[in-house]
N, C-alpha and C positions, 0 to 999 in steps of 0.2 A: 504494500500500500504506500507507494512512494509519495502520494499527494496528501496523506494523512499526517498531520502534526499532532502527535499524542501529547496531552497535558500531564504533568506530574503534580504531586501535592505541593511542592515548593512554589510552582508557578501560580497555582490557585491561591495559596496563602499570600503571595506577593500582591495580589489584587484585592485582598480582604482587609478591611479596616478593623483591626482588632481593638477590643475595648474591654477593660477590666470589668468583671461581673457579668459579662455576656459571652455567649458562644455563637459565633456566626456560622452560617450555612457552609461557607468556604472551608471552615475548619473540620467539618464532619462529612461533607460529601465525598464520594468515593472516586478513585482513579484506578486505572489498570496499567501495568507496564507494557502489555502487548494485547493484540486482538485475541490471541490464543487463551488469554486469561478470562475472557468474558464468560464462557460457558460455566465455569466453576464458581463464579462470583454470585453472591446471594442477592444482589440488587436486581430489580425488575426493569428499570428504565435506563436507557443510555442516551445522553444528550450529545448532539453533534452540531457544530456550527458550519455553515457554508457561506463565508463572506464574499459574495460576488454580486455583480449587477449586469453581467454579460447578457443573460437571457432577457432582461428588461430592456437593455439597449437594443438588442436584436428585434424587439417588438416596438421600437421607436418610443420607449417610455423614458421616465425620469430616473437618472442614476442616483445611487446613494444607498441602495439596499445592502450593499457590501458592508456598511457600517453598523447594521443592526445587531449582529451577533455579539460583538464586543461590548456594546451598550447593555445588552441583555445579560451577558456573563457577569459584568460588574455589579449589576443590580441583584442578580440571583445570589451571588457569593456573599453579599452583604445583608441578606435577609437573616433572620434569627434561626438558629438550629434548636429545635425543641421537639417534644413528643408529638407535636401536631404537624410539623413540616417534613419530618422523616427523611433527612438527607442520606441516611444509610441505605435507602432504597433506590438511590440514584447514582449513576456513574456519569461523570463529565468526561467524555472520551477525548475531545479535542476539536480540531477544525480541519476542513479540507483546504489545502493550500492552492488557491486559484490565482496567485499573484501574476504568474507568467501569462496566463490567458487574459487576465484583466489588462495588463500592459498592452498586449496586442490589440484587444478589443477597443481600448480607448484611443488608439492611434488611427483607427479606421475612419474613413469619410462616410457618414450616413447617406450622402447623396451619390456615392460612387456606384458604378454599375455592378460591381462584384460584392457590394456590402453584405447583402443577404446571404449569399453563398458562403462567404468567408466567415462571418460572425456565427452563422449557423453551425459551421464545422467546429468552432470553439465550444459552442453549447453542447454539441455531441461528445466532445472530449470530456467535458464535465459530467455529462450523462453517464458515461462509461465508468468514471471514477466513483460517482455516487452509487451506481447500481452494485458495483463490486463490494463497496464498503457496507452498504445496507444488507446485502446478502449475508455477509459475515455476522452482522449483528443479529439479524432475525434467525439465522441458523443456530445461533448460540442460545436461542430461547428468550431473547430480550425484546423489549419494545423500544425502538428508536424514536427519539423526539428530535426532529431536525428544525433548526432555526436558520432561515434564509436571510439574505438571498432572495432570488426571484422565484416565481411559481413554475418556471421551467424545470426546476429540480424535482417536481412531482413525478415526472416521467422516469427519471433514474431511480427514485425511491420506489415507485411501483414495480419497475423491472426487478430490482434487487429483492423486494419482498416476494414477488411471484417466483423468482428463481429459488428462493429459500423454501417456500411453502409448496411449490410444485403445482400451483393452481392459480387461476385468475382471482382477483379480489375486487370487492366493491369499494366505493369511495363516497363519503359525505363531505361536501365542500361548502363552507360558509364563504360566500364570494359575491361581489357585486357583478361579476362577469362570469361567463361560462368557461373561459380558457379552452374552448373547443373550436378554435379557428382552423382554417384550412391547413392541409398537409404541405405547407411550403417549407422554407428553411426553419429549423428548430428555434423556438423563442418562448418567452414566458406566456404567450397567448395560445399555445397549442399543445401543452403536455398531455391533456386528456384525450384529444382527438388522435394523437399518435399512440397513446396507450391503448385506446379502443381498437385502433387499426392493427396493432401488434398482438392483440389478444391478452394483454395484461389486465385490462379493466373490464369487469363484468357489468354490474349495475352502478350507475353514476347519479347521485342526488346532488343538486345544486340548490343551496339554501340562501335566499336573499338576493337572487339575481335581479338586476334593474331592467325594467322593460325598455327604457329609452336608451340604454347603452349596450344593446345587443343587436347586431345587424340581422337583417332578414336572411342573409346567406347562412348565418350561424343557426338561426331558428330552423331553416330548411334542412341543414345538415343534421341537426339534432333529431328532426322528425324521422330521419332514416333509421333511427335507433329508438323509436318511441316506446318500445317495451323495456328498454334498458336504461333510459335516461328520464329522470323526473326532475322538474324544477319548480321551486316554490318562490314566487315573486315577492320581493321586498314590499312592493306597494300593496299587495294583497294581505301580507302578514301584519304590517305596521299601520298602513293608512286605512285600509278597509277592515282589517282584523277578521278576515274571512279567507283562510283559517287564522286563528289566533297564533301567537308565537308558540305556545305550548302544544297546540293542536298540530302545528306544522312540524315541530321537531319529532313528534310521535309518528306522523305520517312518513317523514324521512327515514326514521329508524326502521319502520316496517319495510320500507323499500330496500334497505340494505341488509336486512337481518338474515338473509339466506346463507351467508358465509362470512369469511374473514373480511374485514374492512379497514380502510385507512381513513384517518381523521385529518382533514385539511382546513386550515383557517387562513384566509387571505385577509389581512387587516384593512384592505380597502373597503371591506364591507362594514367597517366600524366608523361611525360619524366623526369627522374631523380628526381621525387618526393619521398622523404623518406617514404617508405611503407613496408608492409610485403612481397611484391614481386616487388621491385623497378626495373624499366625497363630503359635501355639506349635509347630505341626507342618508343616514344609514342606521344600523343597529347601535344602541348605546353600549358602553363597555360592560356594564352589568349583564346585559343580554349575551354578549360574546362570552363572558365567563360562565354563564349558566349553560350556554351551548357546549362549551368545552367540557364542562363537568359532566353534563348529561351523556355525551358520546364517549367519555373516557371510562365509563363504568357499565358493567352488566350488559353486554360483555365488554372487555377491554379491546381497544383497537390493535391491529397488527402494527401500525405505525402512526405517528403524529407529525404533521408538517405545518409550521407557522411561518408565514412568508410575507414579503413585499413591504416591510416596514422601512421607513427612512427616518433616522433620528434627527431631531431638531436641536442643534447645539445650544440654543438659547433657552431651552425648557427644562434644564436640570435633570436630564436623563429620564423624563417621564415615559418615553418610548421603551427604554430598557426595563423600567419598573413594570410597565404594562405587560410586556412579554414574560417577565419573571412571574407575575401574578397568574398568567395563563398556564405556565409550567406547573405552578403550585396547585392549581385547580385540577390539573390532569394527574399529577403524581400522588395526591393525598386523598 
């Protein structure tokens, strides 16, 4: 795993603000010396960062998702370790080193004739690294929690999960968008269309999709898989309340309950959350936490992926804290 930068305890402690009379999460959370040690470890969850924004750039989006992982890590490590936060049940594995691909991607001209093909190949390289790593984690009997990064990484996560389990999986995705765009060059807008095409994705439920930000082409494409794709419009859930929020999550759970499933949260579904496609109208953060908790239990997901956040340096790491709260809701 040449692209995996494993974290050790000393590194995590260096990011932890120690205080007399308190025990911080970073002091108690687990690490492993190698991937070979995952299977024998008692922890259930394995957290991995993918600090990249190549897939977002490939989708002509706003860069900055590469910064979310380190903001999240700093916030998580400085939460309290106690009997309720259960850090001993979590391994912080490390991060995928995407710096070389990032440098190449940021030098490309978005208006150039070869932009799509060239940057798409970079996304495919990351797909491969992600899938190989996730396969190892899932094969070890652990639940990976991946903090992105762009939504493009869902494809590699799905492939790795399927390679480990030997069967296609379902997905529940809280998202303002379908990420089911055409099979052009790989980018953050088409991970699920590629996963469906390759046979990795079985049933796909999209929770909170916005009617006015989905093209007719995408609606037509999703109609080709009408028995395998269900979408629950944000406007119906929040504006009309038909179905209500709780009715909608129950319907979505029913749609994906037939087998193993992945839990996806694109933070652009959350109102005013700094992201690659921030919205003034979305779910509130309390609803996002309730959604995360609901789908994290009974049964547990095969993987969790939280993506598309872009930290705002002027807001005292509120993005990092929000991501850390979502992790806590999933692991406790």
